[in-house]
DRENFIDO-45910 format. One line per field, with one value per residue: residue number from 1; y, x, z of N, C-alpha, C, O in turn; residue in one letter. Coordinates in steps of 0.001 Angstrom, whole numbers, plus 524288, in hexadecimal, padded with zeros to 5 digits. Example, Ala and Ser with C-alpha at 12.3 -4.5 7.8 and 13.67 -1.06 7.14 Angstrom:
<rs>
k (1,2)
nnorth (7E9C6,7F736)
neast (83386,83232)
nup (81E78,81BA8)
canorth (7EE6C,7FBDC)
caeast (8300C,83566)
caup (81E78,81BE4)
cnorth (7F31C,8001E)
ceast (83390,83264)
cup (81E78,81EBE)
onorth (7F309,80472)
oeast (8379C,83461)
oup (82111,81F67)
r (A,S)
</rs>
This chain:
<rs>
k (1,2,3,4,5,6,7,8,9,10,11,12,13,14,15,16,17,18,19,20,21,22,23,24,25,26,27,28,29,30,31,32,33,34,35,36,37,38,39,40,41,42,43,44,45,46,47,48,49,50,51,52,53,54,55,56,57,58,59,60,61,62,63,64,65,66,67,68,69,70,71,72,73,74,75,76,77,78,79,80,81,82,83,84,85,86,87,88,89,90,91,92,93,94,95,96,97,98,99,100,101,102,103,104,105,106,107,108,109,110,111,112,113,114,115,116,117,118,119,120,121,122,123,124,125,126,127,128,129,130,131,132,133,134,135,136,137,138,139,140,141,142,143,144,145,146,147,148,149,150,151,152,153,154,155,156,157,158,159,160,161,162,163,164,165,166,167,168,169,170,171,172,173,174,175,176,177,178,179,180,181,182,183,184,185,186,187,188,189,190,191,192,193,194,195,196,197,198,199,200,201,202,203,204,205,206,207,208,209,210,211,212,213,214,215,216,217,218,219,220,221,222,223,224,225,226,227,228,229,230,231,232,233,234,235,236)
nnorth (7FB5B,808A8,8131F,81E32,829FB,8301A,83973,84297,8458A,84B2D,854EC,85830,8593B,86186,86975,86A42,86E13,87975,87CF7,878F4,87E62,888B1,887AB,885A6,88EFA,895ED,89221,89413,89EF2,8A10C,89D05,8A398,8AD60,8ABD1,8AA66,8B445,8BA6F,8B6B9,8B903,8C3F8,8C6BB,8C36A,8C9EA,8D3B3,8DD98,8DC8A,8E4B6,8EA3D,8EFB4,8F8CC,8F63A,8FCF5,8FD59,900E3,90487,9041D,90CB4,90919,9083E,912C8,911D1,90FB0,9186D,91514,913CC,91D85,91B6F,91A3B,92445,9228F,92851,92C86,92A30,9344E,935F0,933D6,93CC1,93B70,940F3,9481B,94323,947A6,94E66,94EF5,95B11,96091,967F2,973BA,976AB,96D98,9691C,966C2,96BB0,9694D,9702B,96E9B,9745B,97D4D,978EA,97CD6,9832C,97D8D,981F3,97E3E,97D47,98567,98021,97DE0,98418,97DE3,980DA,98443,97B22,97C52,97ECC,9772E,97918,9731E,969C0,963D2,95674,952C4,94B17,940F0,9427A,93BE0,930E6,931CF,92C31,921D1,9246E,91F9E,91594,91808,9133E,90871,90B1A,9081F,8FE85,8FDA9,8F634,8EE0B,8F1C1,8E9DF,8E4B3,8ECC7,8EDF2,8E4B4,8E6C5,8EF34,8EA8D,8E3A5,8EAA2,8EFBA,8E754,8E5A7,8EE77,8F4E6,8FA50,90521,90498,90D31,914B0,9105D,910F2,91B8D,91DEB,91FAD,92064,91E65,91F94,91B96,91E27,9162A,9139D,90A44,900C1,8F535,8E845,8DBFE,8D840,8DDBE,8E9B9,8F6EA,9037C,9090C,91303,91E75,924B6,92AE7,92FFD,92C7A,933ED,9313E,92CD5,92358,91C86,91CD3,917F2,90E19,90B09,90A46,9022A,8FA1D,8F8D6,8F510,8EBBD,8E547,8D99B,8D6E3,8D34A,8CA7D,8CFBD,8D2AA,8CA95,8D0F3,8D8BA,8D4D2,8D5F2,8E088,8EE0C,8F40F,8FFFF,90513,90BD1,90CC7,90DC7,90D88,90A3C,90EA8,90A94,90AEC,904C9,8FBF3,8F719,8F2F1)
neast (8034E,80161,80702,802A9,80869,80995,80CE5,80930,7FF27,7FF51,8023B,7F991,7F20A,7F5EA,7F459,7E996,7E63E,7E7A5,7DFFF,7D6BF,7D668,7D51A,7CB30,7C53E,7C642,7C19E,7B78B,7B4CE,7B506,7ACCE,7A462,7A4AB,7A2E2,798DB,7935A,794A4,78F73,7854B,782A6,78364,77B74,772DC,772E3,77123,76739,75A5A,75527,74926,741C6,73760,72C8A,725C9,71908,71229,705E6,70005,6F755,6EACF,6E91E,6E2E5,6D5AA,6D37B,6CCAD,6C121,6C196,6BBEC,6AFD6,6AEC0,6A89B,69E26,69A2E,68D44,685ED,67FF8,67217,66ADF,662E5,65674,65197,64598,63A7A,63843,62D8B,62508,6227E,616A8,61123,609B3,601FB,5FE4F,5F7D3,5EAAD,5E041,5D3E1,5CA02,5BF37,5B242,5AE26,5A5EB,59900,59779,5912A,588F7,5863A,579D9,57712,5787E,56F84,571D9,572E0,56C22,57292,5732A,56D3A,57587,576E6,57898,5833C,581BD,586A0,58536,57E17,580F6,57949,57356,57867,57210,56B99,57172,56CA9,56929,57061,56B22,56657,56C78,566E7,55EA7,56190,55A35,550D8,54FBF,5457B,53D14,53D67,546AC,54DA7,54C85,55140,55B8C,55DDE,55D2E,565A7,56E09,56D28,56EEF,5796D,57DBA,586D9,58788,58EB7,59763,59B3D,593E8,58B22,58DC6,58E21,583E7,57FBC,57662,56E43,56B64,56F2A,56E21,5706B,574FB,5756A,5793A,5732F,57542,5726C,574E0,57DF0,583A2,5867A,58C9E,58AF6,58661,584B3,578DD,57225,577C8,57A1D,57DCF,585C8,591C0,5960E,58D8D,589D6,591EF,59170,587AB,58969,590D0,58A65,58367,58A17,58DAC,5853C,57D76,576C3,56A0E,56617,56246,55524,54E04,54AD2,5523B,55BD9,56897,56785,569BD,567C7,56418,565C1,561CE,56335,55FF0,568F6,5685E,56C8B,56AA6,56AA0,564D7,56251,56BC7,56F75)
nup (80000,7FD8A,80473,80AF5,80CBD,8194C,81C5A,817F2,81CD2,826A9,8231A,81D4D,82519,82AE3,82433,823ED,82DDD,82F20,8280B,82C72,835C3,83259,82DE3,836BB,83C47,83548,83550,83FBF,83FDE,83908,83EA2,84765,842D8,83F02,8486E,84D15,845DF,8467A,850FB,850CA,849FC,84F82,85826,8540C,853D5,84ED5,8460C,844B1,83B5D,839D8,831F1,82887,82478,819BB,81606,80A72,80410,7FEB1,7F102,7EA62,7E5D0,7D88E,7D0BB,7C977,7BBC8,7B3B3,7AD23,79F96,79877,790AD,7858B,782F3,77805,770C4,7700B,764AD,75F1E,75A18,74EE2,74DD2,746A4,739BC,735FF,72B24,724D5,7229C,718BD,71AE0,7140D,7100D,7176A,71A44,720AC,72683,72B5D,73348,73293,73C83,74709,74AC5,756DF,761BB,76B01,777AA,77E66,78990,79642,7A0A1,7ACAE,7B8A4,7C46A,7D03B,7DA9D,7E731,7F1D3,7FC79,809F9,80FED,81957,82424,826B3,83178,83C7E,84192,84DD4,858CE,85E1B,86A28,87532,87CB4,889A8,8946C,89BDE,8A874,8B418,8BA5B,8C4AC,8D1D3,8D800,8E262,8EDE8,8F2FB,8FDDF,90574,9035F,904C8,90F8A,912B7,90F99,91618,91FDD,91F3D,91F09,928BE,92F35,92D56,93188,93952,94510,948A1,95361,958B2,955C8,95A5F,964FA,965FE,964C0,95AC2,950B6,9454D,9378B,92AB3,91D5B,912E4,905DA,8FB5D,8F197,8EDCF,8E967,8E665,8F0B2,8F326,8F700,8F300,8F0B6,8FA3A,90283,90AA6,90C16,91270,91CFD,92A6B,930E9,9371F,93516,93844,9393D,92EEE,9293D,92DA2,929CB,91EF1,91EDD,9228E,91A25,9125C,916C9,91859,917AA,90D3A,9088A,8FE18,8F17B,8ED49,8E409,8DBA2,8DB71,8D93B,8D45C,8D2F6,8D634,8E207,8E772,8F384,8FF35,90C47,91A0B,9246C,9313F,93D8E,94960,956C0,95D6E,957A9,9564D,95F7D)
canorth (80000,80D87,815DC,823E1,82CC3,832DF,83E5F,846F8,8469B,84F8E,859EA,859CD,85AE8,866B7,86D2B,86ACC,870BF,87F24,87DE0,877EC,882AF,88D48,886A9,8864A,8949E,89874,89087,896D9,8A46B,8A13F,89C4A,8A857,8B193,8AAB8,8AB6A,8BA00,8BC90,8B563,8BBF8,8C978,8C75A,8C2B6,8CE63,8D88A,8DE3E,8DC99,8E9C8,8E9C8,8F4B6,8F8D4,8F617,90069,8FB76,90529,902AE,90745,90DDB,90661,90BC4,91541,90F2D,91252,91997,91258,916E7,91F5A,918BA,91DA6,92683,9214B,92C7A,92ABC,92C93,937AE,933C1,93638,93ECE,93A3C,945A3,94725,94227,94C41,94DDB,95209,95FF7,960C2,96D74,97584,9773E,9687E,96770,968BD,96B17,96A0A,97214,96E29,97937,97D4B,97791,980F4,9822F,97C6F,983FD,97B37,980AD,9860F,97C8E,980B0,983D3,97C39,9844C,981AC,978D5,97F0A,97C5A,9763C,97964,96DFE,968F5,95EF2,952D9,9525F,945C1,94042,9429E,9368D,92F7C,93219,9272C,920FC,9256A,91AB3,91489,918CE,90E4E,906E9,90CD4,903AD,8FD7E,8FD90,8F144,8EE54,8F31D,8E562,8E397,8F0FA,8ECA6,8E0A7,8E944,8F26A,8E706,8E18F,8EEC3,8F091,8E2D8,8E62B,8F36D,8F4A2,8FF56,9068D,9048D,91288,9175D,90E4A,91315,92118,91E68,921A4,91D84,9213C,91C3F,91D58,91C19,9148F,911FB,9064B,8FDBA,8EFA6,8E4E9,8D66F,8D754,8E0C5,8EF58,8FA47,9091B,90A4A,91875,920CA,92894,92E6C,92E81,92CC6,93827,92F0A,929B8,91E19,91970,91C5F,913FF,90904,909C3,9088C,8FD01,8F648,8F7D7,8F1F1,8E6A3,8E26B,8D4DF,8D824,8CECF,8CA26,8D316,8D033,8C8BF,8D521,8DC67,8D219,8D869,8E60B,8F15A,8F6CC,904B4,90531,90F99,90AD7,9102E,90A44,90C8F,90DA0,90B00,9089F,900D3,8F732,8F4BE,8F1B2)
caeast (80000,8045D,806DD,80211,80BCD,806AF,80F92,80635,7FA77,80006,80279,7F44A,7EF44,7F7D8,7F20A,7E422,7E55E,7E677,7DAF0,7D277,7D62A,7D2DA,7C598,7C2B9,7C627,7BDB1,7B257,7B3BB,7B3C8,7A7A0,7A097,7A481,7A040,79341,7912A,7945E,78B6F,7801F,781A0,782AD,77650,76ECE,772D3,76F65,76180,7575C,75268,7441E,74012,731AA,72AC6,7213D,71572,70F33,70121,6FEEA,6F1C8,6E8C4,6E8CD,6DDC2,6D2D3,6D392,6C748,6BFC9,6C208,6B6BE,6ADA1,6AEB3,6A382,69CA2,696A2,6882C,684FC,67B51,66D7B,6698F,65D98,653B0,64EC3,63FF1,63900,636A0,6284F,6247E,61F8F,61270,60FE5,604BE,5FDF5,5FC2D,5F40F,5E566,5DD1B,5CE4E,5C7AA,5B97B,5AF95,5ACBF,5A091,59675,59798,58C07,588CF,58250,57631,578A4,57619,56D57,5751D,56F98,56C6D,5758E,57006,56E20,5797E,574EE,57CDF,5850C,580D8,58918,58155,57E6C,58094,574BA,57495,5787F,56D80,56CE1,57249,568F1,56B68,57101,56703,56843,56CEF,56222,55EC9,56147,554FA,55060,54D7C,5405D,53D9B,53EDD,54C40,5507F,54C9E,55535,560B1,55E9F,55E28,56AF3,571B8,56CCB,5715E,57F1A,57F69,58A0A,58724,593CF,59763,59BF5,58EE5,5877E,58F27,58CD0,57E4B,57E5A,57286,56C89,56AC3,571EF,56BBE,57489,5734A,578E4,5773C,572D4,574AE,57344,5773C,582C7,58295,58AAC,58B85,5889A,5877A,5811E,5755F,570AE,57B06,577C0,58041,58A29,594C5,596DE,588F9,58979,595B1,58F63,58357,58BAB,5931B,5862A,58157,58DE5,58EA2,58059,57C6D,571D1,56738,56605,55E26,5505D,54EB6,54A0C,556A4,560CE,56BAA,56647,56C18,563E3,565FB,56321,56322,560E1,561C0,56BA7,566F3,56FDC,56722,56D34,56179,56256,570F6,57142)
caup (80000,7FD50,8096F,80A20,81077,81D5E,81D6A,815CD,81FDE,82A4F,82054,81BD4,829D7,82C4B,82092,824FF,832CA,82E95,82558,8301D,83995,82FB0,82D3E,83BD2,83D8B,831FB,8372E,844AA,83E8F,836BF,842CD,84AA9,83FFC,83ED6,84D95,84DE5,8426B,8487F,855CE,84F6A,8479D,8536F,85BB8,8516A,85442,849DF,8457B,841FD,83918,838E9,82C74,827B0,8206E,8173E,81361,805C5,8033A,7FA0C,7EC6C,7E98A,7E194,7D36D,7CEFE,7C490,7B6F4,7B1F0,7A8A3,79ADF,79729,78B43,783A8,7810D,772DD,770BF,76D84,75FB2,75F08,75535,74D0C,74D36,74127,736B1,733DD,7264A,7254B,71EB4,71786,71D0A,7101A,70EB2,71B5A,71953,7256B,725AF,73038,732EE,73414,74220,74855,74DDA,75C8A,7640D,7705E,77AA4,7814F,78F0D,79A02,7A52B,7B16A,7BD20,7C8F8,7D476,7DED9,7EC29,7F535,801B8,80DC8,811CD,81EEC,825C8,828F2,8372A,83E69,84505,8536B,85AF7,86143,86FC2,877BF,8810C,88ED7,8974C,89FB5,8ADCB,8B6F9,8BD2E,8CA1A,8D56E,8DA34,8E810,8EFB8,8F594,9036B,908AF,9028B,9075D,91512,91383,90F38,91AC6,9243D,91EB6,9207C,92E63,931D3,92CDE,933C4,93E14,947CF,94AB8,95916,95AA6,9551F,95E45,96A0D,965E3,96444,9558F,94DB8,940AF,932F6,925F1,91885,90F38,9009C,8F92C,8ED28,8EF21,8E4C4,8E76C,8F5C5,8F3BA,8F714,8F10D,8F0CA,8FF4E,903E8,90E75,909CA,916B4,9216F,92F9E,933CB,93A00,93159,93A3A,937DA,92932,9277D,92F35,92645,919E4,91FB7,922FE,914DE,90F6B,91930,91942,9149F,90AB8,90653,8F868,8EF4E,8EB78,8DE9C,8D7CE,8DB8A,8D861,8D033,8D28C,8DA31,8E52F,8EA11,8F894,9033D,91122,91EE7,92838,93645,9421A,94DF3,95B43,95FCE,9548B,95626,964C1)
cnorth (804A7,8107C,81B9E,8268B,83029,8381C,84302,84885,84ADB,854B1,85BD0,85BB5,86044,86AC3,86E15,86DCE,87689,88023,87CED,87C42,88781,88C89,88756,88BF7,89753,89715,89352,89C78,8A4CB,8A09D,8A10D,8ACCA,8B0B4,8ABD5,8B13B,8BC50,8BB79,8B86B,8C1B2,8CA5B,8C6D8,8C750,8D343,8D8F6,8DE8B,8E18C,8E8F2,8EF24,8F47F,8F91A,8F94D,8FE4B,9000F,902D1,90642,907F9,90AFA,90A25,90DDE,9128D,9126E,91377,916D3,9160B,918A7,91C6F,91C66,91F66,92576,9257C,92A24,92D53,92FDC,9350D,936CB,937EC,93DD3,93F14,9446B,9464F,94726,94B29,95119,956C8,96029,9667A,96EDA,9757E,97200,966A2,96A01,967AA,96C61,96B86,971AA,9733A,97903,97C17,97BF9,97F6B,98191,97E3D,980EF,97EDE,98122,98268,97FAA,97FDF,98243,97FE6,9817C,97FCC,97BB9,97BF5,97BE2,9769A,973FF,96DB8,963AF,95B61,9524D,94CBB,9454E,94024,93D1C,93596,92FA4,92CB3,92680,921B6,92045,91A24,91549,913AA,90D45,9086A,90824,9032B,8FD41,8F894,8F23D,8EFB9,8EE8A,8E434,8E7E4,8F00C,8E88C,8E2FC,8EC6D,8EEF6,8E4D7,8E5A4,8EF98,8EC0F,8E33C,8EB21,8F284,8FA02,900B1,906F6,90A03,915A8,91569,910B1,918E3,921FA,9208D,91E13,920DE,91D7F,91ED5,91AE7,91B02,912F4,90E13,903A7,8F7F1,8EC95,8DF62,8D57A,8DA4A,8E687,8F241,8FFEB,90AA7,90FD8,91A51,92500,92CAC,92CDA,92F26,93160,93660,92B5E,92434,91A8F,918B5,91833,90E8F,90760,907C9,90320,8F8D8,8F4FA,8F455,8EC65,8E35B,8DDA6,8D56B,8D339,8CEE2,8CD84,8CFED,8CE8E,8CD16,8D8CA,8D9B4,8D492,8DE23,8E8F9,8F467,8FB69,90569,909A4,90E00,90DD5,90C06,90CEF,90AD0,90EB8,9082D,90449,8FBAC,8F46D,8F3CC,8EC1E)
ceast (8034F,80386,806D6,80562,80893,80901,80C7B,8019A,7FB56,80032,7FD0B,7F15C,7F125,7F5B6,7EC56,7E306,7E468,7E138,7D66A,7D1F1,7D3AD,7CCF7,7C2B0,7C23E,7C1DA,7B835,7B0EE,7B251,7AE52,7A36F,7A032,7A1C6,79A5B,790AF,79092,79002,785F9,77ECE,780CC,77D3C,771FF,76E79,770C7,76975,75EF1,75432,74D87,74270,73A25,7305F,725C8,71E08,71239,70AA0,6FFF6,6F90D,6EFD2,6E843,6E347,6DAF4,6D2D0,6CDFB,6C615,6C00E,6BCA7,6B4F9,6AD9C,6A926,6A26A,698E3,691A8,68720,68008,676D1,66C47,663E1,65B20,650B9,64903,63E94,636E9,63149,627D7,620FA,61B88,61149,60A66,6007F,5FBC1,5F81A,5EED1,5E245,5D77E,5CBF0,5C1C5,5B6FB,5AE0B,5A6FC,59E25,59657,5920E,58C3F,584C0,57EC5,577F1,575A6,573E6,570CB,571B0,57051,56F4F,571E4,5711C,571E3,57740,5796F,57E2D,58469,58330,58506,58232,57DB5,57BCE,5766E,57482,573C9,56EF7,56D5A,56E59,56BAC,56BE0,56CCE,5692A,5689A,56801,562A3,55E5E,55BC2,5553D,54DA6,54837,5411D,53F44,544B7,54F91,550C4,550B3,55AB8,561D5,55FED,563B2,56EFA,571AE,56F5B,57752,58129,58269,58A02,58C8F,5939A,59803,596E9,58AF0,5889A,58DD1,586FE,57C96,57A5C,570DD,56BC6,56D5E,56F46,5701F,57208,57742,5762D,5777B,57212,57640,57648,57C45,5815F,58764,588E6,588BA,58A31,58353,57DEB,573D8,57403,57819,579CB,584DA,58D14,595A2,5924C,5887D,58D3B,593E0,58AE1,58561,58E0F,58EE8,583E7,58512,58E60,589B7,57FFE,57705,56F29,56780,56195,5595E,550FB,54E20,54EB8,55BEE,5639F,56A9F,568C1,567C4,56683,562E5,5653F,56031,5631F,56462,56AFF,56AB4,56C85,569C1,569F6,561A8,5679D,572F6,57346)
cup (80000,80249,80867,80E19,8140D,81E6F,81B7B,8191C,823D8,82790,81EC1,82084,82B59,828AD,821DF,82A03,83212,82BED,828F0,83404,83731,82F15,83252,83D47,83A56,833C5,83C2D,8439C,83C4A,83AF0,84645,847EB,83FB7,8440D,84E93,84A9F,84492,84D6A,854A8,84D1F,84BA6,8570E,8592B,851D7,84EEA,849BC,84228,8402C,8382C,8332B,82BFF,82330,81E7D,8144B,80ED9,8052C,7FE70,7F57C,7EBC2,7E515,7DC9E,7D1BE,7C9E5,7BFE7,7B52A,7AD0F,7A3E4,7999C,7916E,7895E,78168,77BC7,772FF,76DC5,76881,75FD7,759B8,7536E,74C64,7477D,73E92,73453,72EDD,72723,720DA,71D82,7194E,718E3,70E6D,71292,71A4B,71E3D,72428,72AEB,72FB7,7349B,739DB,742DB,74B7A,753A1,75EA0,769B5,77369,77D9D,78703,7929B,79E8B,7AA03,7B5F8,7C1BB,7CD5D,7D8B8,7E3EA,7EFA4,7FAAC,80595,80FDC,817B2,82053,8282B,82ECC,838CA,841F6,84AB8,85596,85E72,86707,87219,87C29,88644,891B8,89B75,8A52D,8B09B,8BA1E,8C2E6,8CDAB,8D7A8,8E029,8E9AC,8F241,8FB5C,906D1,90825,904FA,90D45,91643,91334,91423,91F7D,92404,92057,9265F,9315A,9319A,92F62,938DE,94096,94A01,950B8,95B46,95A24,95915,963A2,96A5C,96564,95F05,95307,94913,93C2C,92E42,92143,9149E,90A0C,8FE80,8F497,8EEA3,8EA18,8E654,8EC75,8F6BA,8F369,8F51D,8F16D,8F5E2,900CD,907D3,90BBC,90DDE,91B6F,9268C,932C1,93702,93652,93317,938CA,931EB,92725,92901,92BAE,92107,91A73,92018,91DA9,911D1,91191,919D0,915BA,9123C,908B0,90065,8F642,8EDC7,8E5C5,8DA92,8D786,8DAEE,8D3BB,8CF88,8D715,8DCED,8E7E1,8EF1F,8FBF8,90834,915CD,92248,92D83,93A90,94706,95285,95D99,95CD5,954A1,95BA1,964F5)
onorth (804AE,8103E,81DC8,82537,832EB,83B01,84746,84CF6,84E29,85894,86081,85F7B,86369,86F4F,87264,87010,87881,883B7,87FBE,87DB9,88A1D,89047,8894B,88D9C,89A88,89A5C,894D3,89E9A,8A87A,8A34B,8A278,8AFA8,8B461,8ADF3,8B2FD,8BFC7,8BED5,8BA39,8C42B,8CE4F,8C977,8C896,8D6B8,8D541,8E087,8E266,8E743,8F2B4,8F0B0,8FBDA,8F861,8FD8C,902CB,8FFAE,90AED,90438,90A68,90EC1,90B09,91126,91733,90FDC,91644,91AB2,91575,91B30,92112,91C49,92727,92609,92660,93218,92E24,93274,93B95,934AE,93F1B,94119,9402C,9486A,94A52,9479A,95563,9567B,95FF5,9698B,96B94,9746E,971D2,96305,96EBD,96327,96FFE,9685B,97406,97622,974D2,97DDD,97E94,97AF1,984B8,97C45,980FB,98318,97D66,981AE,9839E,97B81,98500,981C9,97CCC,98267,97D69,97735,97FC7,97499,970DE,9710D,95FAA,95D14,9517B,949F3,948DE,93DF1,93A08,93900,92DCB,92932,92A32,91FC9,91CFD,91DDB,9135B,91021,910C8,9072E,90499,90700,8FCB6,8F6E5,8F6A8,8EEF0,8EF34,8E2E4,8E6D7,8F135,8E8CC,8E16B,8EC5D,8F042,8E439,8E44E,8F01F,8ECDB,8E16B,8EBFC,8EFA8,8FDC0,8FD9E,90965,90B5A,918DB,91870,91240,91ADF,92676,92303,9194C,9258F,918C2,9239D,91633,91E7F,9112D,90E75,9043D,8F60B,8EDF2,8DE49,8D243,8D979,8E81E,8F057,90106,90D3B,91140,91814,92884,9315C,928B3,931F2,93295,93992,92752,920A9,91611,9148A,91538,90AD3,902B8,90403,8FFD6,8F47D,8F075,8F0EA,8E8BC,8DEF1,8DDAA,8D486,8CF70,8D2CC,8CE23,8CB2B,8D0DA,8CCEE,8DBB9,8DC09,8D53A,8E07E,8E6C2,8F6F7,8FAD4,90638,90B0A,90DE2,91009,907AF,91153,9062F,91336,90389,90077,8F77F,8EFDA,8F3D4,8EA51)
oeast (80797,7FF25,80A1E,80502,8051C,806C1,80D53,7FFEE,7F7DE,7FE5A,7FC00,7EE68,7EDED,7F55A,7EA65,7DECA,7E098,7DE5C,7D287,7CD9A,7D081,7CA01,7BE4B,7BE36,7BEE2,7B4B0,7AC6B,7AED1,7AB78,79F72,79BEB,79EBB,79749,78C5E,78C96,78D31,78288,77A64,77DB0,77ABC,76DFA,76A39,76ED4,766BD,76120,750DC,74DB5,741C9,73819,732D4,72201,71FE9,70FCD,70B3B,6FF08,6F61A,6F2A4,6E717,6DF76,6DD50,6D236,6CAD3,6C96E,6BEE3,6B90F,6B7FA,6AC8F,6A57C,6A53A,694AA,691C3,6876F,67C28,67782,66CA4,6606B,65D3D,64D8A,647A2,64118,63435,63093,629FA,61D01,61CC5,61087,606E1,5FBF4,5F7CD,5F529,5EE7A,5E1B4,5D65F,5CBE9,5BF78,5B93C,5ACC0,5A3A2,5A0D5,5953E,58EA3,58F5A,5802E,5806B,57A2A,570ED,57622,57268,56DE9,5749E,56E8C,56E22,57585,57171,575E3,57DAD,57AD1,58650,581E8,581C8,5868E,57A58,57A88,57A7A,57103,571E7,57323,56A32,56CF8,57000,5685E,56B47,56D66,56579,56570,56676,55B41,55929,55967,549D8,546C2,5455A,5422B,54757,553CC,554BA,55353,55E2D,56636,5634D,56637,572E9,575D5,571AB,57A02,585E4,5809D,58C2E,58EBF,5900E,5959F,595AB,587B7,5850A,58C85,58545,57878,57AE4,571E9,56B8A,56DB5,56E44,57321,56D91,57BE8,57177,57B7E,56EC6,57ACE,579DB,57EBB,57E54,58BC9,5844F,584AB,58EC6,57F17,58022,57434,57318,57433,577AA,5878E,58B0C,595ED,5931A,586F1,58BD0,594A5,58A4A,5834A,58D76,58FA9,58295,5834B,58F5E,58A12,581FB,5731A,571C4,568F2,55D91,55997,5541D,550AC,54F31,56000,56148,56CA3,569C0,5648D,56AA1,55E27,569D6,55B62,56764,5626A,56CCD,56BE0,56BBA,56AF4,56C1D,56134,567ED,577B3,574F9)
oup (80232,80442,805A2,812B5,8122E,8218B,81D88,81853,82445,829B6,81ED9,82015,82D0C,82A34,820FB,82A4B,8343E,82D65,828A4,8357B,839B2,82FAD,83269,83F50,83C59,833C3,83CE8,8461F,83D7D,83AD9,847F3,84A4B,84023,84439,8509E,84C67,8447E,84E0A,8575E,84E3B,84B4E,858EA,85BE2,8506F,84B1E,84D17,83DA8,84356,83611,83017,82ED3,81ED3,8219D,810B3,80F85,805BA,7FA96,7F635,7EC7E,7E122,7DCA4,7D159,7C67D,7C038,7B51F,7A985,7A456,799B5,78DEA,78B9A,77E6B,77B3F,77545,769C9,76842,760A2,75598,7566C,74A9A,743F9,740F7,7312B,72E74,729D4,71C35,72122,71940,71A0B,70BB2,71161,71985,71FCC,7212F,72E89,72C36,737B4,73BD3,73FE5,74E7F,75503,75D6A,76CCF,771EA,77F33,78911,7920F,7A01F,7AB36,7B723,7C2C3,7CE20,7DA34,7E4D2,7F045,7FD24,80487,8114B,81A97,81E04,82B49,830A9,836C6,844ED,84C19,85463,86142,8688B,87127,87EEA,88718,8918E,89E18,8A665,8AFB0,8BC2B,8C58A,8CCBA,8D8F6,8E280,8E743,8F378,8FD7E,90A97,90BF4,90701,90FBD,91A49,91627,91620,922A8,92811,922C2,928BE,9357E,93526,92F67,93C4A,93E7D,94CFC,952DE,95F3A,95D83,95AF9,96676,96E8B,96598,95EB0,9532E,948EA,93CF0,92DE8,92129,9133C,909E4,8FFAA,8F3D0,8F07C,8E6DF,8E76D,8EC8C,8FAC6,8F00B,8F581,8F255,8F5CC,9006B,9083F,90950,90CDD,91DAD,926EC,936E4,93960,934B3,92FD9,93747,93016,923A6,92614,92AA4,91EE6,916FE,91E31,91CAF,90EF0,90E9C,91BB0,9115A,914E1,90747,8FE02,8F8D4,8ED17,8E2F0,8D67E,8D3BE,8DBFE,8CF95,8CBDB,8DB3B,8DA70,8EA4B,8EF13,8FBA6,90854,915A1,922F0,92E43,93B24,9488C,95224,95F90,95F2D,9532E,95C76,96914)
r (X,X,X,X,X,X,X,X,X,X,X,X,X,X,X,X,X,X,X,X,X,X,X,X,X,X,X,X,X,X,X,X,X,X,X,X,X,X,X,X,X,X,X,X,X,X,X,X,X,X,X,X,X,X,X,X,X,X,X,X,X,X,X,X,X,X,X,X,X,X,X,X,X,X,X,X,X,X,X,X,X,X,X,X,X,X,X,X,X,X,X,X,X,X,X,X,X,X,X,X,X,X,X,X,X,X,X,X,X,X,X,X,X,X,X,X,X,X,X,X,X,X,X,X,X,X,X,X,X,X,X,X,X,X,X,X,X,X,X,X,X,X,X,X,X,X,X,X,X,X,X,X,X,X,X,X,X,X,X,X,X,X,X,X,X,X,X,X,X,X,X,X,X,X,X,X,X,X,X,X,X,X,X,X,X,X,X,X,X,X,X,X,X,X,X,X,X,X,X,X,X,X,X,X,X,X,X,X,X,X,X,X,X,X,X,X,X,X,X,X,X,X,X,X,X,X,X,X,X,X,X,X,X,X,X,X)
</rs>
């Protein structure tokens, strides 16, 4: 086998060392420059400039173009038709003779009718209304029934104790309306002169137990006037 001489290898390695060192130095410089550049850019403040926005006005509307005016052709006037002129001497007119005027006979003028004065028609007088019938006068009971009414009042009479002690006596005439056992419109017609007795007489008329009316006076109003007697001897 052929043998390669080893003496040449150390010389090649000595040549490669300076080139490697130069490459390392260059790489270190590049890395340092890059680091400085990056740190300088990061530290520099960012300046923000305001941006002005300008709004442009909208364009003015364009007026519409005027329409072309079309001239109207003038109307042609039609000339009136020409009538032929007839000479005067060719026209022949025939005038009839005038008729005699007939005068009508005069008509007789009628005499004017006499004017009667206008008189407004008078309305007939209204018929007189019948006068309302007067209310039926209250009837009066028979003497026997009046006695029964008087007895009922005397039975209901209460002699005032003060009048009895004072020895007062007398009589009072009272008037009232009687209808089917009920009295109304009670009043004093002739007083006794003592109000105490008059009030007792009115109370007796209102409180009395009256008998039933006679068959002929059922449903009728009786006008009565009776005496109420205050007698000390009868009320012992």
